[in-house]
PyMOL Python script that loads the backbone (N, CA, C, O; Angstrom):
from pymol import cmd

cmd.read_pdbstr("""\
ATOM      1  N   UNK A   1     186.545 123.581  86.504  1.00  0.00           N
ATOM      2  CA  UNK A   1     187.613 123.176  87.389  1.00  0.00           C
ATOM      3  C   UNK A   1     188.532 124.351  87.696  1.00  0.00           C
ATOM      4  O   UNK A   1     189.094 124.429  88.789  1.00  0.00           O
ATOM      5  N   UNK A   2     188.688 125.256  86.753  1.00  0.00           N
ATOM      6  CA  UNK A   2     189.531 126.425  86.982  1.00  0.00           C
ATOM      7  C   UNK A   2     189.062 127.192  88.213  1.00  0.00           C
ATOM      8  O   UNK A   2     189.884 127.661  89.001  1.00  0.00           O
ATOM      9  N   UNK A   3     187.748 127.322  88.385  1.00  0.00           N
ATOM     10  CA  UNK A   3     187.215 128.056  89.535  1.00  0.00           C
ATOM     11  C   UNK A   3     187.628 127.417  90.850  1.00  0.00           C
ATOM     12  O   UNK A   3     187.822 128.120  91.841  1.00  0.00           O
ATOM     13  N   UNK A   4     187.766 126.108  90.878  1.00  0.00           N
ATOM     14  CA  UNK A   4     188.178 125.399  92.089  1.00  0.00           C
ATOM     15  C   UNK A   4     189.571 125.864  92.507  1.00  0.00           C
ATOM     16  O   UNK A   4     189.827 126.069  93.693  1.00  0.00           O
ATOM     17  N   UNK A   5     190.472 126.032  91.538  1.00  0.00           N
ATOM     18  CA  UNK A   5     191.838 126.437  91.852  1.00  0.00           C
ATOM     19  C   UNK A   5     191.961 127.945  92.073  1.00  0.00           C
ATOM     20  O   UNK A   5     192.717 128.380  92.942  1.00  0.00           O
ATOM     21  N   UNK A   6     191.223 128.749  91.294  1.00  0.00           N
ATOM     22  CA  UNK A   6     191.328 130.197  91.457  1.00  0.00           C
ATOM     23  C   UNK A   6     190.740 130.670  92.777  1.00  0.00           C
ATOM     24  O   UNK A   6     191.110 131.737  93.266  1.00  0.00           O
ATOM     25  N   UNK A   7     189.832 129.900  93.361  1.00  0.00           N
ATOM     26  CA  UNK A   7     189.267 130.233  94.672  1.00  0.00           C
ATOM     27  C   UNK A   7     190.070 129.596  95.804  1.00  0.00           C
ATOM     28  O   UNK A   7     189.666 129.664  96.965  1.00  0.00           O
ATOM     29  N   UNK A   8     191.218 128.972  95.471  1.00  0.00           N
ATOM     30  CA  UNK A   8     192.116 128.357  96.458  1.00  0.00           C
ATOM     31  C   UNK A   8     191.378 127.393  97.382  1.00  0.00           C
ATOM     32  O   UNK A   8     191.566 127.423  98.598  1.00  0.00           O
ATOM     33  N   UNK A   9     190.540 126.542  96.802  1.00  0.00           N
ATOM     34  CA  UNK A   9     189.776 125.603  97.609  1.00  0.00           C
ATOM     35  C   UNK A   9     190.579 124.349  97.948  1.00  0.00           C
ATOM     36  O   UNK A   9     190.146 123.574  98.801  1.00  0.00           O
ATOM     37  N   UNK A  10     191.713 124.122  97.327  1.00  0.00           N
ATOM     38  CA  UNK A  10     192.489 122.951  97.685  1.00  0.00           C
ATOM     39  C   UNK A  10     193.242 122.365  96.525  1.00  0.00           C
ATOM     40  O   UNK A  10     193.503 123.036  95.527  1.00  0.00           O
ATOM     41  N   UNK A  11     193.588 121.113  96.665  1.00  0.00           N
ATOM     42  CA  UNK A  11     194.337 120.376  95.656  1.00  0.00           C
ATOM     43  C   UNK A  11     193.393 119.453  94.904  1.00  0.00           C
ATOM     44  O   UNK A  11     192.304 119.133  95.382  1.00  0.00           O
ATOM     45  N   UNK A  12     193.825 119.028  93.717  1.00  0.00           N
ATOM     46  CA  UNK A  12     192.989 118.168  92.900  1.00  0.00           C
ATOM     47  C   UNK A  12     192.751 116.832  93.591  1.00  0.00           C
ATOM     48  O   UNK A  12     193.687 116.072  93.837  1.00  0.00           O
ATOM     49  N   UNK A  13     191.500 116.560  93.896  1.00  0.00           N
ATOM     50  CA  UNK A  13     191.085 115.296  94.468  1.00  0.00           C
ATOM     51  C   UNK A  13     189.574 115.207  94.281  1.00  0.00           C
ATOM     52  O   UNK A  13     188.917 116.208  93.995  1.00  0.00           O
ATOM     53  N   UNK A  14     189.030 114.014  94.443  1.00  0.00           N
ATOM     54  CA  UNK A  14     187.590 113.850  94.301  1.00  0.00           C
ATOM     55  C   UNK A  14     186.924 114.338  95.584  1.00  0.00           C
ATOM     56  O   UNK A  14     187.068 113.727  96.643  1.00  0.00           O
ATOM     57  N   UNK A  15     186.201 115.438  95.476  1.00  0.00           N
ATOM     58  CA  UNK A  15     185.477 115.986  96.617  1.00  0.00           C
ATOM     59  C   UNK A  15     184.332 116.842  96.090  1.00  0.00           C
ATOM     60  O   UNK A  15     184.258 117.125  94.894  1.00  0.00           O
ATOM     61  N   UNK A  16     183.460 117.242  96.967  1.00  0.00           N
ATOM     62  CA  UNK A  16     182.288 118.018  96.575  1.00  0.00           C
ATOM     63  C   UNK A  16     182.677 119.310  95.863  1.00  0.00           C
ATOM     64  O   UNK A  16     182.084 119.637  94.835  1.00  0.00           O
ATOM     65  N   UNK A  17     183.655 120.055  96.379  1.00  0.00           N
ATOM     66  CA  UNK A  17     184.020 121.336  95.782  1.00  0.00           C
ATOM     67  C   UNK A  17     184.599 121.185  94.376  1.00  0.00           C
ATOM     68  O   UNK A  17     184.252 121.960  93.485  1.00  0.00           O
ATOM     69  N   UNK A  18     185.477 120.202  94.162  1.00  0.00           N
ATOM     70  CA  UNK A  18     186.044 120.025  92.824  1.00  0.00           C
ATOM     71  C   UNK A  18     184.973 119.524  91.849  1.00  0.00           C
ATOM     72  O   UNK A  18     185.002 119.883  90.672  1.00  0.00           O
ATOM     73  N   UNK A  19     184.041 118.710  92.317  1.00  0.00           N
ATOM     74  CA  UNK A  19     182.951 118.242  91.468  1.00  0.00           C
ATOM     75  C   UNK A  19     182.035 119.399  91.076  1.00  0.00           C
ATOM     76  O   UNK A  19     181.654 119.518  89.912  1.00  0.00           O
ATOM     77  N   UNK A  20     181.681 120.243  92.030  1.00  0.00           N
ATOM     78  CA  UNK A  20     180.842 121.420  91.746  1.00  0.00           C
ATOM     79  C   UNK A  20     181.500 122.305  90.701  1.00  0.00           C
ATOM     80  O   UNK A  20     180.857 122.702  89.729  1.00  0.00           O
ATOM     81  N   UNK A  21     182.780 122.619  90.892  1.00  0.00           N
ATOM     82  CA  UNK A  21     183.494 123.482  89.951  1.00  0.00           C
ATOM     83  C   UNK A  21     183.588 122.838  88.573  1.00  0.00           C
ATOM     84  O   UNK A  21     183.395 123.514  87.563  1.00  0.00           O
ATOM     85  N   UNK A  22     183.880 121.552  88.520  1.00  0.00           N
ATOM     86  CA  UNK A  22     184.002 120.856  87.231  1.00  0.00           C
ATOM     87  C   UNK A  22     182.695 120.898  86.449  1.00  0.00           C
ATOM     88  O   UNK A  22     182.690 121.205  85.257  1.00  0.00           O
ATOM     89  N   UNK A  23     181.602 120.594  87.112  1.00  0.00           N
ATOM     90  CA  UNK A  23     180.300 120.548  86.448  1.00  0.00           C
ATOM     91  C   UNK A  23     179.884 121.930  85.955  1.00  0.00           C
ATOM     92  O   UNK A  23     179.553 122.092  84.780  1.00  0.00           O
ATOM     93  N   UNK A  24     179.896 122.918  86.830  1.00  0.00           N
ATOM     94  CA  UNK A  24     179.409 124.242  86.441  1.00  0.00           C
ATOM     95  C   UNK A  24     180.368 124.984  85.516  1.00  0.00           C
ATOM     96  O   UNK A  24     179.926 125.790  84.697  1.00  0.00           O
ATOM     97  N   UNK A  25     181.674 124.730  85.630  1.00  0.00           N
ATOM     98  CA  UNK A  25     182.613 125.356  84.694  1.00  0.00           C
ATOM     99  C   UNK A  25     182.397 124.857  83.268  1.00  0.00           C
ATOM    100  O   UNK A  25     182.696 125.578  82.316  1.00  0.00           O
ATOM    101  N   UNK A  26     181.886 123.645  83.101  1.00  0.00           N
ATOM    102  CA  UNK A  26     181.572 123.137  81.760  1.00  0.00           C
ATOM    103  C   UNK A  26     180.170 123.536  81.311  1.00  0.00           C
ATOM    104  O   UNK A  26     179.977 123.903  80.152  1.00  0.00           O
ATOM    105  N   UNK A  27     179.198 123.472  82.202  1.00  0.00           N
ATOM    106  CA  UNK A  27     177.818 123.819  81.833  1.00  0.00           C
ATOM    107  C   UNK A  27     177.694 125.258  81.333  1.00  0.00           C
ATOM    108  O   UNK A  27     176.857 125.539  80.476  1.00  0.00           O
ATOM    109  N   UNK A  28     178.498 126.152  81.844  1.00  0.00           N
ATOM    110  CA  UNK A  28     178.376 127.575  81.467  1.00  0.00           C
ATOM    111  C   UNK A  28     178.679 127.827  79.986  1.00  0.00           C
ATOM    112  O   UNK A  28     178.331 128.884  79.459  1.00  0.00           O
ATOM    113  N   UNK A  29     179.322 126.870  79.311  1.00  0.00           N
ATOM    114  CA  UNK A  29     179.631 127.041  77.892  1.00  0.00           C
ATOM    115  C   UNK A  29     178.501 126.582  76.968  1.00  0.00           C
ATOM    116  O   UNK A  29     178.532 126.844  75.765  1.00  0.00           O
ATOM    117  N   UNK A  30     177.522 125.909  77.525  1.00  0.00           N
ATOM    118  CA  UNK A  30     176.371 125.491  76.729  1.00  0.00           C
ATOM    119  C   UNK A  30     175.464 126.684  76.441  1.00  0.00           C
ATOM    120  O   UNK A  30     175.502 127.677  77.168  1.00  0.00           O
ATOM    121  N   UNK A  31     174.651 126.599  75.392  1.00  0.00           N
ATOM    122  CA  UNK A  31     173.632 127.638  75.205  1.00  0.00           C
ATOM    123  C   UNK A  31     172.748 127.685  76.460  1.00  0.00           C
ATOM    124  O   UNK A  31     172.474 126.652  77.071  1.00  0.00           O
ATOM    125  N   UNK A  32     172.313 128.870  76.831  1.00  0.00           N
ATOM    126  CA  UNK A  32     171.558 129.051  78.071  1.00  0.00           C
ATOM    127  C   UNK A  32     170.338 128.132  78.146  1.00  0.00           C
ATOM    128  O   UNK A  32     170.040 127.590  79.210  1.00  0.00           O
ATOM    129  N   UNK A  33     169.638 127.956  77.038  1.00  0.00           N
ATOM    130  CA  UNK A  33     168.440 127.113  77.054  1.00  0.00           C
ATOM    131  C   UNK A  33     168.770 125.674  77.453  1.00  0.00           C
ATOM    132  O   UNK A  33     168.019 125.048  78.201  1.00  0.00           O
ATOM    133  N   UNK A  34     169.886 125.154  76.959  1.00  0.00           N
ATOM    134  CA  UNK A  34     170.289 123.778  77.278  1.00  0.00           C
ATOM    135  C   UNK A  34     170.753 123.694  78.728  1.00  0.00           C
ATOM    136  O   UNK A  34     170.378 122.765  79.444  1.00  0.00           O
ATOM    137  N   UNK A  35     171.562 124.650  79.168  1.00  0.00           N
ATOM    138  CA  UNK A  35     172.017 124.702  80.565  1.00  0.00           C
ATOM    139  C   UNK A  35     170.793 124.712  81.482  1.00  0.00           C
ATOM    140  O   UNK A  35     170.739 123.967  82.461  1.00  0.00           O
ATOM    141  N   UNK A  36     169.821 125.552  81.165  1.00  0.00           N
ATOM    142  CA  UNK A  36     168.625 125.672  81.998  1.00  0.00           C
ATOM    143  C   UNK A  36     167.845 124.361  82.056  1.00  0.00           C
ATOM    144  O   UNK A  36     167.391 123.961  83.128  1.00  0.00           O
ATOM    145  N   UNK A  37     167.686 123.685  80.911  1.00  0.00           N
ATOM    146  CA  UNK A  37     166.965 122.409  80.888  1.00  0.00           C
ATOM    147  C   UNK A  37     167.665 121.361  81.755  1.00  0.00           C
ATOM    148  O   UNK A  37     167.008 120.617  82.484  1.00  0.00           O
ATOM    149  N   UNK A  38     168.983 121.303  81.679  1.00  0.00           N
ATOM    150  CA  UNK A  38     169.750 120.352  82.495  1.00  0.00           C
ATOM    151  C   UNK A  38     169.574 120.673  83.975  1.00  0.00           C
ATOM    152  O   UNK A  38     169.313 119.779  84.780  1.00  0.00           O
ATOM    153  N   UNK A  39     169.717 121.936  84.332  1.00  0.00           N
ATOM    154  CA  UNK A  39     169.580 122.349  85.731  1.00  0.00           C
ATOM    155  C   UNK A  39     168.172 122.055  86.240  1.00  0.00           C
ATOM    156  O   UNK A  39     168.009 121.516  87.335  1.00  0.00           O
ATOM    157  N   UNK A  40     167.175 122.399  85.469  1.00  0.00           N
ATOM    158  CA  UNK A  40     165.772 122.210  85.856  1.00  0.00           C
ATOM    159  C   UNK A  40     165.446 120.730  86.051  1.00  0.00           C
ATOM    160  O   UNK A  40     164.773 120.368  87.016  1.00  0.00           O
ATOM    161  N   UNK A  41     165.912 119.875  85.148  1.00  0.00           N
ATOM    162  CA  UNK A  41     165.629 118.437  85.246  1.00  0.00           C
ATOM    163  C   UNK A  41     166.415 117.763  86.371  1.00  0.00           C
ATOM    164  O   UNK A  41     166.049 116.671  86.806  1.00  0.00           O
ATOM    165  N   UNK A  42     167.477 118.391  86.843  1.00  0.00           N
ATOM    166  CA  UNK A  42     168.298 117.779  87.893  1.00  0.00           C
ATOM    167  C   UNK A  42     167.710 117.974  89.292  1.00  0.00           C
ATOM    168  O   UNK A  42     168.163 117.337  90.244  1.00  0.00           O
ATOM    169  N   UNK A  43     166.723 118.834  89.425  1.00  0.00           N
ATOM    170  CA  UNK A  43     166.146 119.124  90.732  1.00  0.00           C
ATOM    171  C   UNK A  43     165.021 118.153  91.075  1.00  0.00           C
ATOM    172  O   UNK A  43     164.291 117.704  90.191  1.00  0.00           O
ATOM    173  N   UNK A  44     164.887 117.837  92.328  1.00  0.00           N
ATOM    174  CA  UNK A  44     163.880 116.892  92.798  1.00  0.00           C
ATOM    175  C   UNK A  44     162.466 117.429  92.556  1.00  0.00           C
ATOM    176  O   UNK A  44     161.600 116.705  92.064  1.00  0.00           O
ATOM    177  N   UNK A  45     162.238 118.688  92.899  1.00  0.00           N
ATOM    178  CA  UNK A  45     160.941 119.325  92.685  1.00  0.00           C
ATOM    179  C   UNK A  45     161.030 120.223  91.460  1.00  0.00           C
ATOM    180  O   UNK A  45     161.953 121.028  91.342  1.00  0.00           O
ATOM    181  N   UNK A  46     160.090 120.089  90.565  1.00  0.00           N
ATOM    182  CA  UNK A  46     160.088 120.895  89.346  1.00  0.00           C
ATOM    183  C   UNK A  46     159.314 122.188  89.596  1.00  0.00           C
ATOM    184  O   UNK A  46     158.176 122.338  89.149  1.00  0.00           O
ATOM    185  N   UNK A  47     159.941 123.113  90.310  1.00  0.00           N
ATOM    186  CA  UNK A  47     159.261 124.358  90.665  1.00  0.00           C
ATOM    187  C   UNK A  47     159.886 125.581  89.999  1.00  0.00           C
ATOM    188  O   UNK A  47     159.525 126.712  90.326  1.00  0.00           O
ATOM    189  N   UNK A  48     160.807 125.372  89.082  1.00  0.00           N
ATOM    190  CA  UNK A  48     161.428 126.489  88.389  1.00  0.00           C
ATOM    191  C   UNK A  48     160.641 126.815  87.130  1.00  0.00           C
ATOM    192  O   UNK A  48     160.019 125.932  86.540  1.00  0.00           O
ATOM    193  N   UNK A  49     160.664 128.080  86.713  1.00  0.00           N
ATOM    194  CA  UNK A  49     159.939 128.442  85.497  1.00  0.00           C
ATOM    195  C   UNK A  49     160.567 127.791  84.260  1.00  0.00           C
ATOM    196  O   UNK A  49     161.712 127.341  84.300  1.00  0.00           O
ATOM    197  N   UNK A  50     159.812 127.747  83.174  1.00  0.00           N
ATOM    198  CA  UNK A  50     160.298 127.136  81.940  1.00  0.00           C
ATOM    199  C   UNK A  50     161.401 127.923  81.264  1.00  0.00           C
ATOM    200  O   UNK A  50     162.228 127.351  80.554  1.00  0.00           O
ATOM    201  N   UNK A  51     161.425 129.223  81.475  1.00  0.00           N
ATOM    202  CA  UNK A  51     162.417 130.090  80.825  1.00  0.00           C
ATOM    203  C   UNK A  51     163.192 130.852  81.894  1.00  0.00           C
ATOM    204  O   UNK A  51     162.603 131.369  82.843  1.00  0.00           O
ATOM    205  N   UNK A  52     164.506 130.919  81.740  1.00  0.00           N
ATOM    206  CA  UNK A  52     165.357 131.555  82.747  1.00  0.00           C
ATOM    207  C   UNK A  52     165.838 132.941  82.354  1.00  0.00           C
ATOM    208  O   UNK A  52     166.230 133.727  83.217  1.00  0.00           O
ATOM    209  N   UNK A  53     165.813 133.247  81.077  1.00  0.00           N
ATOM    210  CA  UNK A  53     166.515 134.429  80.606  1.00  0.00           C
ATOM    211  C   UNK A  53     167.971 134.049  80.375  1.00  0.00           C
ATOM    212  O   UNK A  53     168.340 132.887  80.544  1.00  0.00           O
ATOM    213  N   UNK A  54     168.784 134.993  79.998  1.00  0.00           N
ATOM    214  CA  UNK A  54     170.190 134.716  79.697  1.00  0.00           C
ATOM    215  C   UNK A  54     171.010 134.492  80.961  1.00  0.00           C
ATOM    216  O   UNK A  54     170.726 135.078  82.005  1.00  0.00           O
ATOM    217  N   UNK A  55     172.023 133.647  80.861  1.00  0.00           N
ATOM    218  CA  UNK A  55     172.952 133.424  81.960  1.00  0.00           C
ATOM    219  C   UNK A  55     173.808 134.674  82.134  1.00  0.00           C
ATOM    220  O   UNK A  55     174.456 135.127  81.191  1.00  0.00           O
ATOM    221  N   UNK A  56     173.805 135.221  83.331  1.00  0.00           N
ATOM    222  CA  UNK A  56     174.606 136.406  83.631  1.00  0.00           C
ATOM    223  C   UNK A  56     175.940 136.007  84.239  1.00  0.00           C
ATOM    224  O   UNK A  56     176.981 136.554  83.874  1.00  0.00           O
ATOM    225  N   UNK A  57     175.914 135.055  85.168  1.00  0.00           N
ATOM    226  CA  UNK A  57     177.168 134.654  85.779  1.00  0.00           C
ATOM    227  C   UNK A  57     177.020 133.499  86.747  1.00  0.00           C
ATOM    228  O   UNK A  57     175.921 133.166  87.190  1.00  0.00           O
ATOM    229  N   UNK A  58     178.160 132.896  87.065  1.00  0.00           N
ATOM    230  CA  UNK A  58     178.239 131.819  88.039  1.00  0.00           C
ATOM    231  C   UNK A  58     179.366 132.185  88.994  1.00  0.00           C
ATOM    232  O   UNK A  58     180.480 132.488  88.567  1.00  0.00           O
ATOM    233  N   UNK A  59     179.068 132.154  90.282  1.00  0.00           N
ATOM    234  CA  UNK A  59     180.084 132.465  91.292  1.00  0.00           C
ATOM    235  C   UNK A  59     180.168 131.302  92.274  1.00  0.00           C
ATOM    236  O   UNK A  59     179.165 130.656  92.578  1.00  0.00           O
ATOM    237  N   UNK A  60     181.371 131.047  92.763  1.00  0.00           N
ATOM    238  CA  UNK A  60     181.620 129.924  93.655  1.00  0.00           C
ATOM    239  C   UNK A  60     182.076 130.390  95.027  1.00  0.00           C
ATOM    240  O   UNK A  60     182.889 131.308  95.133  1.00  0.00           O
ATOM    241  N   UNK A  61     181.561 129.769  96.071  1.00  0.00           N
ATOM    242  CA  UNK A  61     182.016 129.877  97.458  1.00  0.00           C
ATOM    243  C   UNK A  61     182.164 131.308  97.966  1.00  0.00           C
ATOM    244  O   UNK A  61     183.142 131.640  98.635  1.00  0.00           O
ATOM    245  N   UNK A  62     181.199 132.139  97.647  1.00  0.00           N
ATOM    246  CA  UNK A  62     181.206 133.496  98.188  1.00  0.00           C
ATOM    247  C   UNK A  62     180.824 133.457  99.660  1.00  0.00           C
ATOM    248  O   UNK A  62     180.137 132.534 100.099  1.00  0.00           O
ATOM    249  N   UNK A  63     181.250 134.423 100.403  1.00  0.00           N
ATOM    250  CA  UNK A  63     180.872 134.516 101.817  1.00  0.00           C
ATOM    251  C   UNK A  63     179.865 135.664 101.957  1.00  0.00           C
ATOM    252  O   UNK A  63     180.170 136.818 101.654  1.00  0.00           O
ATOM    253  N   UNK A  64     178.667 135.322 102.420  1.00  0.00           N
ATOM    254  CA  UNK A  64     177.601 136.288 102.593  1.00  0.00           C
ATOM    255  C   UNK A  64     177.319 136.473 104.069  1.00  0.00           C
ATOM    256  O   UNK A  64     177.679 135.629 104.888  1.00  0.00           O
ATOM    257  N   UNK A  65     176.683 137.564 104.404  1.00  0.00           N
ATOM    258  CA  UNK A  65     176.293 137.852 105.781  1.00  0.00           C
ATOM    259  C   UNK A  65     175.381 136.753 106.319  1.00  0.00           C
ATOM    260  O   UNK A  65     174.559 136.202 105.586  1.00  0.00           O
ATOM    261  N   UNK A  66     175.531 136.445 107.585  1.00  0.00           N
ATOM    262  CA  UNK A  66     174.695 135.412 108.210  1.00  0.00           C
ATOM    263  C   UNK A  66     173.410 135.992 108.811  1.00  0.00           C
ATOM    264  O   UNK A  66     172.642 135.270 109.446  1.00  0.00           O
ATOM    265  N   UNK A  67     173.179 137.282 108.613  1.00  0.00           N
ATOM    266  CA  UNK A  67     171.963 137.910 109.149  1.00  0.00           C
ATOM    267  C   UNK A  67     170.721 137.154 108.684  1.00  0.00           C
ATOM    268  O   UNK A  67     170.576 136.849 107.500  1.00  0.00           O
ATOM    269  N   UNK A  68     169.832 136.855 109.622  1.00  0.00           N
ATOM    270  CA  UNK A  68     168.586 136.180 109.310  1.00  0.00           C
ATOM    271  C   UNK A  68     168.715 134.676 109.141  1.00  0.00           C
ATOM    272  O   UNK A  68     167.767 134.017 108.714  1.00  0.00           O
ATOM    273  N   UNK A  69     169.884 134.121 109.472  1.00  0.00           N
ATOM    274  CA  UNK A  69     170.097 132.673 109.373  1.00  0.00           C
ATOM    275  C   UNK A  69     170.537 132.132 110.728  1.00  0.00           C
ATOM    276  O   UNK A  69     170.742 132.890 111.676  1.00  0.00           O
ATOM    277  N   UNK A  70     170.677 130.821 110.806  1.00  0.00           N
ATOM    278  CA  UNK A  70     171.185 130.208 112.036  1.00  0.00           C
ATOM    279  C   UNK A  70     172.716 130.119 112.033  1.00  0.00           C
ATOM    280  O   UNK A  70     173.307 129.677 113.019  1.00  0.00           O
ATOM    281  N   UNK A  71     173.357 130.528 110.949  1.00  0.00           N
ATOM    282  CA  UNK A  71     174.816 130.525 110.887  1.00  0.00           C
ATOM    283  C   UNK A  71     175.385 131.620 111.783  1.00  0.00           C
ATOM    284  O   UNK A  71     174.808 132.703 111.884  1.00  0.00           O
ATOM    285  N   UNK A  72     176.495 131.348 112.420  1.00  0.00           N
ATOM    286  CA  UNK A  72     177.092 132.330 113.325  1.00  0.00           C
ATOM    287  C   UNK A  72     177.966 133.358 112.612  1.00  0.00           C
ATOM    288  O   UNK A  72     177.914 134.544 112.938  1.00  0.00           O
ATOM    289  N   UNK A  73     178.771 132.915 111.642  1.00  0.00           N
ATOM    290  CA  UNK A  73     179.736 133.824 111.027  1.00  0.00           C
ATOM    291  C   UNK A  73     179.342 134.295 109.629  1.00  0.00           C
ATOM    292  O   UNK A  73     179.350 135.494 109.351  1.00  0.00           O
ATOM    293  N   UNK A  74     179.000 133.363 108.759  1.00  0.00           N
ATOM    294  CA  UNK A  74     178.663 133.715 107.377  1.00  0.00           C
ATOM    295  C   UNK A  74     177.925 132.555 106.725  1.00  0.00           C
ATOM    296  O   UNK A  74     177.826 131.465 107.289  1.00  0.00           O
ATOM    297  N   UNK A  75     177.405 132.813 105.517  1.00  0.00           N
ATOM    298  CA  UNK A  75     176.786 131.791 104.681  1.00  0.00           C
ATOM    299  C   UNK A  75     177.686 131.645 103.466  1.00  0.00           C
ATOM    300  O   UNK A  75     178.082 132.639 102.856  1.00  0.00           O
ATOM    301  N   UNK A  76     178.012 130.397 103.111  1.00  0.00           N
ATOM    302  CA  UNK A  76     178.896 130.156 101.967  1.00  0.00           C
ATOM    303  C   UNK A  76     178.253 129.145 101.012  1.00  0.00           C
ATOM    304  O   UNK A  76     178.463 127.939 101.146  1.00  0.00           O
ATOM    305  N   UNK A  77     177.465 129.643 100.042  1.00  0.00           N
ATOM    306  CA  UNK A  77     176.874 128.722  99.072  1.00  0.00           C
ATOM    307  C   UNK A  77     177.967 128.139  98.172  1.00  0.00           C
ATOM    308  O   UNK A  77     178.944 128.816  97.852  1.00  0.00           O
ATOM    309  N   UNK A  78     177.793 126.884  97.770  1.00  0.00           N
ATOM    310  CA  UNK A  78     178.761 126.264  96.860  1.00  0.00           C
ATOM    311  C   UNK A  78     178.765 126.980  95.512  1.00  0.00           C
ATOM    312  O   UNK A  78     179.816 127.241  94.927  1.00  0.00           O
ATOM    313  N   UNK A  79     177.573 127.287  95.042  1.00  0.00           N
ATOM    314  CA  UNK A  79     177.464 127.916  93.728  1.00  0.00           C
ATOM    315  C   UNK A  79     176.289 128.888  93.731  1.00  0.00           C
ATOM    316  O   UNK A  79     175.257 128.638  94.353  1.00  0.00           O
ATOM    317  N   UNK A  80     176.466 129.997  93.026  1.00  0.00           N
ATOM    318  CA  UNK A  80     175.423 131.004  92.853  1.00  0.00           C
ATOM    319  C   UNK A  80     175.300 131.223  91.354  1.00  0.00           C
ATOM    320  O   UNK A  80     176.243 131.684  90.711  1.00  0.00           O
ATOM    321  N   UNK A  81     174.134 130.893  90.793  1.00  0.00           N
ATOM    322  CA  UNK A  81     173.900 131.024  89.354  1.00  0.00           C
ATOM    323  C   UNK A  81     172.896 132.149  89.145  1.00  0.00           C
ATOM    324  O   UNK A  81     171.810 132.142  89.726  1.00  0.00           O
ATOM    325  N   UNK A  82     173.262 133.102  88.322  1.00  0.00           N
ATOM    326  CA  UNK A  82     172.400 134.265  88.089  1.00  0.00           C
ATOM    327  C   UNK A  82     171.974 134.317  86.617  1.00  0.00           C
ATOM    328  O   UNK A  82     172.798 134.246  85.706  1.00  0.00           O
ATOM    329  N   UNK A  83     170.668 134.443  86.421  1.00  0.00           N
ATOM    330  CA  UNK A  83     170.095 134.587  85.084  1.00  0.00           C
ATOM    331  C   UNK A  83     169.420 135.951  84.997  1.00  0.00           C
ATOM    332  O   UNK A  83     169.124 136.565  86.022  1.00  0.00           O
ATOM    333  N   UNK A  84     169.176 136.426  83.780  1.00  0.00           N
ATOM    334  CA  UNK A  84     168.554 137.746  83.632  1.00  0.00           C
ATOM    335  C   UNK A  84     167.136 137.755  84.197  1.00  0.00           C
ATOM    336  O   UNK A  84     166.651 138.812  84.602  1.00  0.00           O
ATOM    337  N   UNK A  85     166.458 136.604  84.234  1.00  0.00           N
ATOM    338  CA  UNK A  85     165.103 136.515  84.773  1.00  0.00           C
ATOM    339  C   UNK A  85     165.063 136.437  86.286  1.00  0.00           C
ATOM    340  O   UNK A  85     164.104 136.912  86.894  1.00  0.00           O
ATOM    341  N   UNK A  86     166.068 135.857  86.911  1.00  0.00           N
ATOM    342  CA  UNK A  86     166.146 135.690  88.360  1.00  0.00           C
ATOM    343  C   UNK A  86     167.477 135.031  88.693  1.00  0.00           C
ATOM    344  O   UNK A  86     168.297 134.805  87.804  1.00  0.00           O
ATOM    345  N   UNK A  87     167.696 134.722  89.966  1.00  0.00           N
ATOM    346  CA  UNK A  87     168.921 134.036  90.378  1.00  0.00           C
ATOM    347  C   UNK A  87     168.591 132.801  91.199  1.00  0.00           C
ATOM    348  O   UNK A  87     167.511 132.686  91.778  1.00  0.00           O
ATOM    349  N   UNK A  88     169.537 131.889  91.235  1.00  0.00           N
ATOM    350  CA  UNK A  88     169.392 130.648  92.005  1.00  0.00           C
ATOM    351  C   UNK A  88     170.598 130.518  92.920  1.00  0.00           C
ATOM    352  O   UNK A  88     171.740 130.655  92.482  1.00  0.00           O
ATOM    353  N   UNK A  89     170.341 130.257  94.168  1.00  0.00           N
ATOM    354  CA  UNK A  89     171.419 130.002  95.117  1.00  0.00           C
ATOM    355  C   UNK A  89     171.184 128.621  95.695  1.00  0.00           C
ATOM    356  O   UNK A  89     170.075 128.304  96.124  1.00  0.00           O
ATOM    357  N   UNK A  90     172.200 127.816  95.708  1.00  0.00           N
ATOM    358  CA  UNK A  90     172.079 126.468  96.254  1.00  0.00           C
ATOM    359  C   UNK A  90     173.183 126.284  97.271  1.00  0.00           C
ATOM    360  O   UNK A  90     174.343 126.095  96.906  1.00  0.00           O
ATOM    361  N   UNK A  91     172.832 126.337  98.550  1.00  0.00           N
ATOM    362  CA  UNK A  91     173.837 126.249  99.604  1.00  0.00           C
ATOM    363  C   UNK A  91     174.522 124.899  99.607  1.00  0.00           C
ATOM    364  O   UNK A  91     175.735 124.822  99.805  1.00  0.00           O
ATOM    365  N   UNK A  92     173.774 123.846  99.394  1.00  0.00           N
ATOM    366  CA  UNK A  92     174.364 122.507  99.381  1.00  0.00           C
ATOM    367  C   UNK A  92     173.802 121.774  98.187  1.00  0.00           C
ATOM    368  O   UNK A  92     172.665 121.305  98.231  1.00  0.00           O
ATOM    369  N   UNK A  93     174.564 121.665  97.132  1.00  0.00           N
ATOM    370  CA  UNK A  93     174.098 121.108  95.875  1.00  0.00           C
ATOM    371  C   UNK A  93     173.983 119.590  95.914  1.00  0.00           C
ATOM    372  O   UNK A  93     173.025 119.045  95.365  1.00  0.00           O
ATOM    373  N   UNK A  94     174.900 118.904  96.527  1.00  0.00           N
ATOM    374  CA  UNK A  94     174.940 117.448  96.492  1.00  0.00           C
ATOM    375  C   UNK A  94     174.606 116.845  97.845  1.00  0.00           C
ATOM    376  O   UNK A  94     175.511 116.402  98.551  1.00  0.00           O
ATOM    377  N   UNK A  95     173.348 116.814  98.225  1.00  0.00           N
ATOM    378  CA  UNK A  95     172.946 116.141  99.450  1.00  0.00           C
ATOM    379  C   UNK A  95     172.560 117.100 100.463  1.00  0.00           C
ATOM    380  O   UNK A  95     172.188 116.713 101.571  1.00  0.00           O
TER     381      UNK A  95
END
""", "prot")
cmd.dss("prot")
cmd.show_as("cartoon", "prot")
cmd.util.cbc("prot")
cmd.orient("prot")
């Protein structure tokens, strides 16, 4: 939840951004293996590897270049999770 406020996303209310920050701000404190199992089981398609490597970092609402996309100005993923084995970007986590 701290990330929701430090990124100046708004005021406390039930919304996608506060839910994303709340969930990932707590998951990052779990051992990496448990975090990875939860993340892997939460996806519709089980296409992620069994082992992720160590959690390197979680970043929220970064603005990336729109080059190569249909976006006009930028791409803003809700959450970017990086592991030592690879990284995961999920532009729209909930729906």
